Chimera marker file (.cmm) of the C-alpha trace (Angstrom):
<marker_set name="trace">
<marker id="1" x="4.080" y="-1.916" z="13.748" r="1" g="1" b="0" radius="0.5"/>
<marker id="2" x="2.846" y="-3.771" z="10.753" r="1" g="1" b="0" radius="0.5"/>
<marker id="3" x="3.255" y="-7.522" z="10.812" r="1" g="1" b="0" radius="0.5"/>
<marker id="4" x="4.678" y="-8.540" z="7.434" r="1" g="1" b="0" radius="0.5"/>
<marker id="5" x="4.391" y="-12.282" z="8.135" r="1" g="1" b="0" radius="0.5"/>
<marker id="6" x="1.560" y="-12.821" z="5.650" r="1" g="1" b="0" radius="0.5"/>
<marker id="7" x="3.534" y="-11.052" z="2.918" r="1" g="1" b="0" radius="0.5"/>
<marker id="8" x="6.676" y="-13.024" z="3.740" r="1" g="1" b="0" radius="0.5"/>
<marker id="9" x="4.661" y="-16.257" z="3.679" r="1" g="1" b="0" radius="0.5"/>
<marker id="10" x="3.118" y="-15.181" z="0.356" r="1" g="1" b="0" radius="0.5"/>
<marker id="11" x="-0.389" y="-15.406" z="1.815" r="1" g="1" b="0" radius="0.5"/>
<marker id="12" x="-1.094" y="-11.835" z="0.712" r="1" g="1" b="0" radius="0.5"/>
<marker id="13" x="0.641" y="-9.343" z="-1.582" r="1" g="1" b="0" radius="0.5"/>
<marker id="14" x="1.954" y="-5.910" z="-0.766" r="1" g="1" b="0" radius="0.5"/>
<marker id="15" x="-1.033" y="-4.515" z="-2.620" r="1" g="1" b="0" radius="0.5"/>
<marker id="16" x="-3.382" y="-6.469" z="-0.358" r="1" g="1" b="0" radius="0.5"/>
<marker id="17" x="-1.602" y="-5.142" z="2.716" r="1" g="1" b="0" radius="0.5"/>
<marker id="18" x="-1.500" y="-1.595" z="1.369" r="1" g="1" b="0" radius="0.5"/>
<marker id="19" x="-5.120" y="-1.501" z="0.184" r="1" g="1" b="0" radius="0.5"/>
<marker id="20" x="-6.603" y="0.485" z="3.078" r="1" g="1" b="0" radius="0.5"/>
<marker id="21" x="-3.521" y="2.417" z="4.198" r="1" g="1" b="0" radius="0.5"/>
<marker id="22" x="-3.552" y="6.194" z="3.842" r="1" g="1" b="0" radius="0.5"/>
<marker id="23" x="-0.661" y="8.635" z="3.594" r="1" g="1" b="0" radius="0.5"/>
<marker id="24" x="-1.308" y="9.428" z="7.272" r="1" g="1" b="0" radius="0.5"/>
<marker id="25" x="-1.017" y="5.714" z="8.097" r="1" g="1" b="0" radius="0.5"/>
<marker id="26" x="2.286" y="5.561" z="6.200" r="1" g="1" b="0" radius="0.5"/>
<marker id="27" x="3.539" y="8.632" z="8.048" r="1" g="1" b="0" radius="0.5"/>
<marker id="28" x="2.642" y="7.035" z="11.396" r="1" g="1" b="0" radius="0.5"/>
<marker id="29" x="4.172" y="3.698" z="10.375" r="1" g="1" b="0" radius="0.5"/>
<marker id="30" x="7.353" y="5.480" z="9.278" r="1" g="1" b="0" radius="0.5"/>
<marker id="31" x="7.653" y="7.256" z="12.623" r="1" g="1" b="0" radius="0.5"/>
<marker id="32" x="6.953" y="4.005" z="14.457" r="1" g="1" b="0" radius="0.5"/>
<marker id="33" x="9.608" y="2.138" z="12.460" r="1" g="1" b="0" radius="0.5"/>
<marker id="34" x="12.316" y="4.779" z="12.962" r="1" g="1" b="0" radius="0.5"/>
<marker id="35" x="11.416" y="5.084" z="16.654" r="1" g="1" b="0" radius="0.5"/>
<marker id="36" x="11.723" y="1.292" z="16.972" r="1" g="1" b="0" radius="0.5"/>
<marker id="37" x="15.118" y="1.315" z="15.291" r="1" g="1" b="0" radius="0.5"/>
<marker id="38" x="16.295" y="4.139" z="17.558" r="1" g="1" b="0" radius="0.5"/>
<marker id="39" x="14.959" y="2.264" z="20.580" r="1" g="1" b="0" radius="0.5"/>
<marker id="40" x="16.922" y="-0.848" z="19.634" r="1" g="1" b="0" radius="0.5"/>
<marker id="41" x="20.183" y="1.123" z="19.594" r="1" g="1" b="0" radius="0.5"/>
<marker id="42" x="19.282" y="3.354" z="22.558" r="1" g="1" b="0" radius="0.5"/>
<marker id="43" x="21.928" y="2.017" z="24.921" r="1" g="1" b="0" radius="0.5"/>
<marker id="44" x="24.786" y="2.061" z="22.408" r="1" g="1" b="0" radius="0.5"/>
<marker id="45" x="27.619" y="4.262" z="23.630" r="1" g="1" b="0" radius="0.5"/>
<marker id="46" x="30.299" y="4.554" z="20.973" r="1" g="1" b="0" radius="0.5"/>
<marker id="47" x="29.854" y="8.280" z="20.422" r="1" g="1" b="0" radius="0.5"/>
<marker id="48" x="31.096" y="8.759" z="16.868" r="1" g="1" b="0" radius="0.5"/>
<marker id="49" x="29.629" y="5.604" z="15.359" r="1" g="1" b="0" radius="0.5"/>
<marker id="50" x="26.273" y="5.544" z="17.132" r="1" g="1" b="0" radius="0.5"/>
<marker id="51" x="25.755" y="9.260" z="16.562" r="1" g="1" b="0" radius="0.5"/>
<marker id="52" x="26.249" y="8.612" z="12.854" r="1" g="1" b="0" radius="0.5"/>
<marker id="53" x="23.698" y="5.770" z="12.934" r="1" g="1" b="0" radius="0.5"/>
<marker id="54" x="21.141" y="7.864" z="14.834" r="1" g="1" b="0" radius="0.5"/>
<marker id="55" x="21.711" y="10.730" z="12.406" r="1" g="1" b="0" radius="0.5"/>
<marker id="56" x="21.154" y="8.407" z="9.451" r="1" g="1" b="0" radius="0.5"/>
<marker id="57" x="17.905" y="7.065" z="10.927" r="1" g="1" b="0" radius="0.5"/>
<marker id="58" x="16.617" y="10.593" z="11.530" r="1" g="1" b="0" radius="0.5"/>
<marker id="59" x="17.717" y="11.649" z="8.058" r="1" g="1" b="0" radius="0.5"/>
<marker id="60" x="15.847" y="8.666" z="6.632" r="1" g="1" b="0" radius="0.5"/>
<marker id="61" x="12.718" y="9.666" z="8.576" r="1" g="1" b="0" radius="0.5"/>
<marker id="62" x="12.952" y="13.239" z="7.256" r="1" g="1" b="0" radius="0.5"/>
<marker id="63" x="13.343" y="12.103" z="3.654" r="1" g="1" b="0" radius="0.5"/>
<marker id="64" x="10.474" y="9.605" z="3.860" r="1" g="1" b="0" radius="0.5"/>
<marker id="65" x="8.091" y="12.086" z="5.436" r="1" g="1" b="0" radius="0.5"/>
<marker id="66" x="9.105" y="14.658" z="2.817" r="1" g="1" b="0" radius="0.5"/>
<marker id="67" x="8.285" y="12.111" z="0.111" r="1" g="1" b="0" radius="0.5"/>
<marker id="68" x="4.814" y="11.656" z="1.596" r="1" g="1" b="0" radius="0.5"/>
<marker id="69" x="4.421" y="15.446" z="1.716" r="1" g="1" b="0" radius="0.5"/>
<marker id="70" x="5.150" y="15.479" z="-2.036" r="1" g="1" b="0" radius="0.5"/>
<marker id="71" x="2.154" y="13.257" z="-2.773" r="1" g="1" b="0" radius="0.5"/>
<marker id="72" x="-0.785" y="15.061" z="-4.362" r="1" g="1" b="0" radius="0.5"/>
<marker id="73" x="-3.848" y="15.604" z="-2.171" r="1" g="1" b="0" radius="0.5"/>
<marker id="74" x="-5.600" y="12.890" z="-4.139" r="1" g="1" b="0" radius="0.5"/>
<marker id="75" x="-2.949" y="10.469" z="-5.394" r="1" g="1" b="0" radius="0.5"/>
<marker id="76" x="-3.832" y="8.263" z="-8.349" r="1" g="1" b="0" radius="0.5"/>
<marker id="77" x="-3.606" y="4.983" z="-6.456" r="1" g="1" b="0" radius="0.5"/>
<marker id="78" x="-5.195" y="3.134" z="-9.352" r="1" g="1" b="0" radius="0.5"/>
<marker id="79" x="-1.914" y="3.540" z="-11.247" r="1" g="1" b="0" radius="0.5"/>
<marker id="80" x="0.113" y="0.380" z="-10.659" r="1" g="1" b="0" radius="0.5"/>
<marker id="81" x="3.157" y="-1.390" z="-11.977" r="1" g="1" b="0" radius="0.5"/>
<marker id="82" x="4.385" y="-4.937" z="-11.477" r="1" g="1" b="0" radius="0.5"/>
<marker id="83" x="7.914" y="-5.600" z="-10.364" r="1" g="1" b="0" radius="0.5"/>
<marker id="84" x="7.473" y="-9.361" z="-10.281" r="1" g="1" b="0" radius="0.5"/>
<marker id="85" x="4.635" y="-11.896" z="-10.012" r="1" g="1" b="0" radius="0.5"/>
<marker id="86" x="5.726" y="-12.654" z="-6.433" r="1" g="1" b="0" radius="0.5"/>
<marker id="87" x="4.825" y="-9.169" z="-5.219" r="1" g="1" b="0" radius="0.5"/>
<marker id="88" x="1.897" y="-8.413" z="-7.501" r="1" g="1" b="0" radius="0.5"/>
<marker id="89" x="1.027" y="-4.944" z="-8.764" r="1" g="1" b="0" radius="0.5"/>
<marker id="90" x="2.279" y="-1.951" z="-6.777" r="1" g="1" b="0" radius="0.5"/>
<marker id="91" x="0.591" y="1.393" z="-6.423" r="1" g="1" b="0" radius="0.5"/>
<marker id="92" x="2.247" y="4.293" z="-4.580" r="1" g="1" b="0" radius="0.5"/>
<marker id="93" x="1.103" y="3.027" z="-1.171" r="1" g="1" b="0" radius="0.5"/>
<marker id="94" x="2.369" y="-0.515" z="-1.774" r="1" g="1" b="0" radius="0.5"/>
<marker id="95" x="5.696" y="0.864" z="-3.045" r="1" g="1" b="0" radius="0.5"/>
<marker id="96" x="6.125" y="2.953" z="0.095" r="1" g="1" b="0" radius="0.5"/>
<marker id="97" x="5.178" y="-0.077" z="2.182" r="1" g="1" b="0" radius="0.5"/>
<marker id="98" x="8.005" y="-2.015" z="0.518" r="1" g="1" b="0" radius="0.5"/>
<marker id="99" x="10.455" y="0.349" z="2.228" r="1" g="1" b="0" radius="0.5"/>
<marker id="100" x="8.949" y="-0.408" z="5.624" r="1" g="1" b="0" radius="0.5"/>
<marker id="101" x="9.152" y="-4.109" z="4.795" r="1" g="1" b="0" radius="0.5"/>
<marker id="102" x="12.860" y="-3.647" z="4.088" r="1" g="1" b="0" radius="0.5"/>
<marker id="103" x="13.288" y="-1.916" z="7.449" r="1" g="1" b="0" radius="0.5"/>
<marker id="104" x="11.396" y="-4.703" z="9.184" r="1" g="1" b="0" radius="0.5"/>
<marker id="105" x="13.876" y="-7.201" z="7.771" r="1" g="1" b="0" radius="0.5"/>
<marker id="106" x="16.702" y="-5.278" z="9.479" r="1" g="1" b="0" radius="0.5"/>
<marker id="107" x="15.175" y="-5.130" z="12.973" r="1" g="1" b="0" radius="0.5"/>
<marker id="108" x="16.441" y="-8.591" z="13.907" r="1" g="1" b="0" radius="0.5"/>
<marker id="109" x="19.895" y="-7.661" z="12.629" r="1" g="1" b="0" radius="0.5"/>
<marker id="110" x="19.921" y="-4.499" z="14.754" r="1" g="1" b="0" radius="0.5"/>
<marker id="111" x="18.808" y="-6.456" z="17.810" r="1" g="1" b="0" radius="0.5"/>
<marker id="112" x="21.580" y="-9.012" z="17.250" r="1" g="1" b="0" radius="0.5"/>
<marker id="113" x="24.204" y="-6.294" z="16.864" r="1" g="1" b="0" radius="0.5"/>
<marker id="114" x="23.094" y="-4.704" z="20.121" r="1" g="1" b="0" radius="0.5"/>
<marker id="115" x="23.088" y="-8.100" z="21.867" r="1" g="1" b="0" radius="0.5"/>
<marker id="116" x="26.694" y="-8.563" z="20.776" r="1" g="1" b="0" radius="0.5"/>
<marker id="117" x="27.582" y="-5.048" z="21.965" r="1" g="1" b="0" radius="0.5"/>
<marker id="118" x="26.056" y="-5.710" z="25.392" r="1" g="1" b="0" radius="0.5"/>
<marker id="119" x="27.798" y="-9.089" z="25.610" r="1" g="1" b="0" radius="0.5"/>
<marker id="120" x="31.168" y="-7.586" z="24.707" r="1" g="1" b="0" radius="0.5"/>
<marker id="121" x="30.655" y="-4.704" z="27.096" r="1" g="1" b="0" radius="0.5"/>
<marker id="122" x="29.742" y="-6.984" z="30.031" r="1" g="1" b="0" radius="0.5"/>
<marker id="123" x="32.647" y="-9.378" z="29.342" r="1" g="1" b="0" radius="0.5"/>
<marker id="124" x="35.137" y="-6.484" z="29.241" r="1" g="1" b="0" radius="0.5"/>
<marker id="125" x="33.846" y="-5.267" z="32.616" r="1" g="1" b="0" radius="0.5"/>
<marker id="126" x="34.151" y="-8.684" z="34.245" r="1" g="1" b="0" radius="0.5"/>
<link id1="1" id2="2" r="1" g="1" b="0" radius="0.2"/>
<link id1="2" id2="3" r="1" g="1" b="0" radius="0.2"/>
<link id1="3" id2="4" r="1" g="1" b="0" radius="0.2"/>
<link id1="4" id2="5" r="1" g="1" b="0" radius="0.2"/>
<link id1="5" id2="6" r="1" g="1" b="0" radius="0.2"/>
<link id1="6" id2="7" r="1" g="1" b="0" radius="0.2"/>
<link id1="7" id2="8" r="1" g="1" b="0" radius="0.2"/>
<link id1="8" id2="9" r="1" g="1" b="0" radius="0.2"/>
<link id1="9" id2="10" r="1" g="1" b="0" radius="0.2"/>
<link id1="10" id2="11" r="1" g="1" b="0" radius="0.2"/>
<link id1="11" id2="12" r="1" g="1" b="0" radius="0.2"/>
<link id1="12" id2="13" r="1" g="1" b="0" radius="0.2"/>
<link id1="13" id2="14" r="1" g="1" b="0" radius="0.2"/>
<link id1="14" id2="15" r="1" g="1" b="0" radius="0.2"/>
<link id1="15" id2="16" r="1" g="1" b="0" radius="0.2"/>
<link id1="16" id2="17" r="1" g="1" b="0" radius="0.2"/>
<link id1="17" id2="18" r="1" g="1" b="0" radius="0.2"/>
<link id1="18" id2="19" r="1" g="1" b="0" radius="0.2"/>
<link id1="19" id2="20" r="1" g="1" b="0" radius="0.2"/>
<link id1="20" id2="21" r="1" g="1" b="0" radius="0.2"/>
<link id1="21" id2="22" r="1" g="1" b="0" radius="0.2"/>
<link id1="22" id2="23" r="1" g="1" b="0" radius="0.2"/>
<link id1="23" id2="24" r="1" g="1" b="0" radius="0.2"/>
<link id1="24" id2="25" r="1" g="1" b="0" radius="0.2"/>
<link id1="25" id2="26" r="1" g="1" b="0" radius="0.2"/>
<link id1="26" id2="27" r="1" g="1" b="0" radius="0.2"/>
<link id1="27" id2="28" r="1" g="1" b="0" radius="0.2"/>
<link id1="28" id2="29" r="1" g="1" b="0" radius="0.2"/>
<link id1="29" id2="30" r="1" g="1" b="0" radius="0.2"/>
<link id1="30" id2="31" r="1" g="1" b="0" radius="0.2"/>
<link id1="31" id2="32" r="1" g="1" b="0" radius="0.2"/>
<link id1="32" id2="33" r="1" g="1" b="0" radius="0.2"/>
<link id1="33" id2="34" r="1" g="1" b="0" radius="0.2"/>
<link id1="34" id2="35" r="1" g="1" b="0" radius="0.2"/>
<link id1="35" id2="36" r="1" g="1" b="0" radius="0.2"/>
<link id1="36" id2="37" r="1" g="1" b="0" radius="0.2"/>
<link id1="37" id2="38" r="1" g="1" b="0" radius="0.2"/>
<link id1="38" id2="39" r="1" g="1" b="0" radius="0.2"/>
<link id1="39" id2="40" r="1" g="1" b="0" radius="0.2"/>
<link id1="40" id2="41" r="1" g="1" b="0" radius="0.2"/>
<link id1="41" id2="42" r="1" g="1" b="0" radius="0.2"/>
<link id1="42" id2="43" r="1" g="1" b="0" radius="0.2"/>
<link id1="43" id2="44" r="1" g="1" b="0" radius="0.2"/>
<link id1="44" id2="45" r="1" g="1" b="0" radius="0.2"/>
<link id1="45" id2="46" r="1" g="1" b="0" radius="0.2"/>
<link id1="46" id2="47" r="1" g="1" b="0" radius="0.2"/>
<link id1="47" id2="48" r="1" g="1" b="0" radius="0.2"/>
<link id1="48" id2="49" r="1" g="1" b="0" radius="0.2"/>
<link id1="49" id2="50" r="1" g="1" b="0" radius="0.2"/>
<link id1="50" id2="51" r="1" g="1" b="0" radius="0.2"/>
<link id1="51" id2="52" r="1" g="1" b="0" radius="0.2"/>
<link id1="52" id2="53" r="1" g="1" b="0" radius="0.2"/>
<link id1="53" id2="54" r="1" g="1" b="0" radius="0.2"/>
<link id1="54" id2="55" r="1" g="1" b="0" radius="0.2"/>
<link id1="55" id2="56" r="1" g="1" b="0" radius="0.2"/>
<link id1="56" id2="57" r="1" g="1" b="0" radius="0.2"/>
<link id1="57" id2="58" r="1" g="1" b="0" radius="0.2"/>
<link id1="58" id2="59" r="1" g="1" b="0" radius="0.2"/>
<link id1="59" id2="60" r="1" g="1" b="0" radius="0.2"/>
<link id1="60" id2="61" r="1" g="1" b="0" radius="0.2"/>
<link id1="61" id2="62" r="1" g="1" b="0" radius="0.2"/>
<link id1="62" id2="63" r="1" g="1" b="0" radius="0.2"/>
<link id1="63" id2="64" r="1" g="1" b="0" radius="0.2"/>
<link id1="64" id2="65" r="1" g="1" b="0" radius="0.2"/>
<link id1="65" id2="66" r="1" g="1" b="0" radius="0.2"/>
<link id1="66" id2="67" r="1" g="1" b="0" radius="0.2"/>
<link id1="67" id2="68" r="1" g="1" b="0" radius="0.2"/>
<link id1="68" id2="69" r="1" g="1" b="0" radius="0.2"/>
<link id1="69" id2="70" r="1" g="1" b="0" radius="0.2"/>
<link id1="70" id2="71" r="1" g="1" b="0" radius="0.2"/>
<link id1="71" id2="72" r="1" g="1" b="0" radius="0.2"/>
<link id1="72" id2="73" r="1" g="1" b="0" radius="0.2"/>
<link id1="73" id2="74" r="1" g="1" b="0" radius="0.2"/>
<link id1="74" id2="75" r="1" g="1" b="0" radius="0.2"/>
<link id1="75" id2="76" r="1" g="1" b="0" radius="0.2"/>
<link id1="76" id2="77" r="1" g="1" b="0" radius="0.2"/>
<link id1="77" id2="78" r="1" g="1" b="0" radius="0.2"/>
<link id1="78" id2="79" r="1" g="1" b="0" radius="0.2"/>
<link id1="79" id2="80" r="1" g="1" b="0" radius="0.2"/>
<link id1="80" id2="81" r="1" g="1" b="0" radius="0.2"/>
<link id1="81" id2="82" r="1" g="1" b="0" radius="0.2"/>
<link id1="82" id2="83" r="1" g="1" b="0" radius="0.2"/>
<link id1="83" id2="84" r="1" g="1" b="0" radius="0.2"/>
<link id1="84" id2="85" r="1" g="1" b="0" radius="0.2"/>
<link id1="85" id2="86" r="1" g="1" b="0" radius="0.2"/>
<link id1="86" id2="87" r="1" g="1" b="0" radius="0.2"/>
<link id1="87" id2="88" r="1" g="1" b="0" radius="0.2"/>
<link id1="88" id2="89" r="1" g="1" b="0" radius="0.2"/>
<link id1="89" id2="90" r="1" g="1" b="0" radius="0.2"/>
<link id1="90" id2="91" r="1" g="1" b="0" radius="0.2"/>
<link id1="91" id2="92" r="1" g="1" b="0" radius="0.2"/>
<link id1="92" id2="93" r="1" g="1" b="0" radius="0.2"/>
<link id1="93" id2="94" r="1" g="1" b="0" radius="0.2"/>
<link id1="94" id2="95" r="1" g="1" b="0" radius="0.2"/>
<link id1="95" id2="96" r="1" g="1" b="0" radius="0.2"/>
<link id1="96" id2="97" r="1" g="1" b="0" radius="0.2"/>
<link id1="97" id2="98" r="1" g="1" b="0" radius="0.2"/>
<link id1="98" id2="99" r="1" g="1" b="0" radius="0.2"/>
<link id1="99" id2="100" r="1" g="1" b="0" radius="0.2"/>
<link id1="100" id2="101" r="1" g="1" b="0" radius="0.2"/>
<link id1="101" id2="102" r="1" g="1" b="0" radius="0.2"/>
<link id1="102" id2="103" r="1" g="1" b="0" radius="0.2"/>
<link id1="103" id2="104" r="1" g="1" b="0" radius="0.2"/>
<link id1="104" id2="105" r="1" g="1" b="0" radius="0.2"/>
<link id1="105" id2="106" r="1" g="1" b="0" radius="0.2"/>
<link id1="106" id2="107" r="1" g="1" b="0" radius="0.2"/>
<link id1="107" id2="108" r="1" g="1" b="0" radius="0.2"/>
<link id1="108" id2="109" r="1" g="1" b="0" radius="0.2"/>
<link id1="109" id2="110" r="1" g="1" b="0" radius="0.2"/>
<link id1="110" id2="111" r="1" g="1" b="0" radius="0.2"/>
<link id1="111" id2="112" r="1" g="1" b="0" radius="0.2"/>
<link id1="112" id2="113" r="1" g="1" b="0" radius="0.2"/>
<link id1="113" id2="114" r="1" g="1" b="0" radius="0.2"/>
<link id1="114" id2="115" r="1" g="1" b="0" radius="0.2"/>
<link id1="115" id2="116" r="1" g="1" b="0" radius="0.2"/>
<link id1="116" id2="117" r="1" g="1" b="0" radius="0.2"/>
<link id1="117" id2="118" r="1" g="1" b="0" radius="0.2"/>
<link id1="118" id2="119" r="1" g="1" b="0" radius="0.2"/>
<link id1="119" id2="120" r="1" g="1" b="0" radius="0.2"/>
<link id1="120" id2="121" r="1" g="1" b="0" radius="0.2"/>
<link id1="121" id2="122" r="1" g="1" b="0" radius="0.2"/>
<link id1="122" id2="123" r="1" g="1" b="0" radius="0.2"/>
<link id1="123" id2="124" r="1" g="1" b="0" radius="0.2"/>
<link id1="124" id2="125" r="1" g="1" b="0" radius="0.2"/>
<link id1="125" id2="126" r="1" g="1" b="0" radius="0.2"/>
</marker_set>
């Protein structure tokens, strides 16, 4: 998993972090992120709801990997745009990385939800 701390602390930009990443790296990071999210919810039991969440995670993985498959063999990574001065210029790799950053922000939320589920489950058993 990528550690986004330096981006969050504004020590480096997304472009700095993305500089040496390849499409293969992004594919691997995508799989690692979705696998992590699925791992966090692994012991959830509410069939309808958790099945919908798992389905959405897998659907997200499929769409992201398909997007990477749509990249040309030699993407023009020199083409950049700036969303804001905070983030600096984005090329295709940095833009894709922004999605993983967004996911990373939700990992703590998922862990907290599952902590609450476990707590509720154990208190209802007792």
